[in-house]
Phi, psi and omega in degrees: 000132180291144182272143176263170178300322180296322177297318179296319180295321177297320178296316179296325177297319177296319178295319178299320179295318178296322178292318180295329179278354180086016180276341179233143173275161183306311181297319179295318178301313181295321178296316182292322177297318178298317178296324180295318181286341178266348184295143180256335184237162177294326178299318177297320179294321180293330176294325183294326183249013185299328183265008179253145177290135182232023183114181182294150182297330180294340180276358180257149179256144179264114181233125180294133180241138178285166172062033172077018176289156178298149181275347179265116178244130181301144181303329182297333179280346184247017182294128179252143179292154179293154180294152180275135179294130182294325180291330177294319177295318178299320179298317180293318179298313178298321179296318179292324181287351180300328180290328182271338180257013181057037173091000183295326182273010180293314181293315174300326178297318179294314181297311180296322180297313179294318179297317181296317180298321178295317179294322180295317178297322183283320188258344182081014178290170176268174176110014180302320180294320178297315180297317181294320178297318177298319178297313182297312181294322178295314179293325175298320179294315180298317179296321178297316177295320179297317178296316179299313180294324177295319179294317179297317180296316179296323178291327179287329181288325183284000000 
């Protein structure tokens, strides 16, 4: 798996902690930091910090690695984002479709957006941005229809 900049920074943080604890000498620390910034894969990064303590062994996951890489990879390298709330995606889709449906999907976008935001707060799922986009587009559609109907009503009264 290719390493991201965040993976390299986490590795350097582990190296800094090892250096601060006196586990690494200055030249060794500098060599390892240089190797960390040049590493292309997560396996290379795990080799750089393999002999340093990174927390309890139970907090590490065992993942088989090819080509003789260590089998213990720190949990920080394997962090997965939380799943996206389905209603948040639905709110965004309905919000985007308001332009093509002449605002008919505005009310479902508002309902789904509010429901999704409540579920996201309760469950910790992702998709807050999708829910908010659906809410904004839905409310704009509802406001547009309200303005249109008000103008039509005022024109009919005169």
